[in-house]
C-alpha positions in Angstrom: 0.0 -12.6 14.5 0.4 -16.2 13.6 0.9 -17.6 10.0 -2.7 -18.8 9.7 -4.0 -15.3 10.4 -1.6 -13.8 7.9 -2.6 -16.3 5.2 -6.3 -15.6 5.9 -5.8 -11.8 5.5 -3.8 -12.3 2.3 -6.6 -14.5 0.9 -9.2 -12.0 1.9 -7.3 -9.2 0.1 -6.9 -11.4 -3.0 -10.6 -12.2 -3.0 -11.4 -8.5 -2.6 -9.2 -7.7 -5.6 -10.8 -10.5 -7.7 -14.3 -9.2 -6.8 -13.4 -5.6 -7.8 -12.0 -7.0 -11.1 -15.2 -8.9 -11.7 -17.3 -5.8 -10.9 -15.3 -3.7 -13.3 -15.6 -6.3 -16.0 -19.3 -6.4 -15.6 -19.5 -2.6 -15.6 -17.6 -2.5 -18.9 -19.9 -5.1 -20.4 -23.0 -3.4 -19.2 -21.9 0.0 -20.6 -20.3 -1.4 -23.7 -22.6 0.4 -26.2 -22.1 3.7 -24.4 -18.4 3.2 -24.4 -18.5 2.3 -28.1 -20.5 5.4 -28.9 -17.9 7.6 -27.2 -14.6 5.8 -27.4 -14.7 3.6 -30.6 -11.2 2.8 -31.8 -9.6 3.7 -28.5 -8.3 1.9 -25.4 -10.2 2.6 -22.2 -8.9 2.1 -18.7 -11.3 1.4 -15.8 -10.9 0.9 -12.1 -13.6 0.9 -9.5 -16.3 1.3 -12.3 -14.7 4.6 -13.3 -13.0 5.5 -16.5 -9.5 6.7 -15.5 -7.9 7.1 -19.0 -8.6 6.9 -22.7 -6.1 6.9 -25.6 -5.8 5.5 -29.2 -2.4 4.1 -28.3 -2.2 1.6 -25.4 1.5 2.5 -24.6 0.6 6.2 -24.2 -2.4 5.2 -22.1 -0.3 3.1 -19.8 2.4 5.9 -19.5 -0.4 8.4 -18.6 -1.8 6.0 -16.0 1.6 5.5 -14.4 1.7 9.2 -13.8 -1.7 9.4 -12.0 -2.3 6.0 -10.4 -0.4 4.2 -7.6 1.3 0.9 -8.5 -1.5 -0.9 -6.7 -4.2 0.9 -8.6 -2.4 0.4 -11.9 -2.1 -3.4 -11.2 -5.9 -3.5 -10.7 -6.8 -1.4 -13.8 -8.7 -3.0 -16.7 -7.6 -1.8 -20.1 -9.9 -2.7 -23.0 -9.9 -1.8 -26.7 -13.3 -0.5 -27.8 -13.8 -1.5 -31.4 -15.7 0.6 -33.9 -19.3 -0.5 -34.5 -18.7 -2.2 -37.8 -15.4 -3.9 -37.0 -15.5 -7.7 -36.7 -12.8 -9.2 -34.7 -12.0 -12.9 -35.2 -10.3 -14.3 -32.1 
């Protein structure tokens, strides 16, 4: 396989990962109210539009995910804090 083909496959893989990330981000935004009802004040981990972990402590969540996900899956997991309804965050 020549270098151009390798670079093309690597780029395809990167684009696939970016698309999955975008789809997971959209899924979280679309389901934010539901997530807030159920997981307010907690960190939620999502991959492939599926919740794979929830915890009040982000370090505990990451450690839990390390035990059940591959390194590849872990690197593609979105972790978001779900604020309570009346909390106002100033960024």
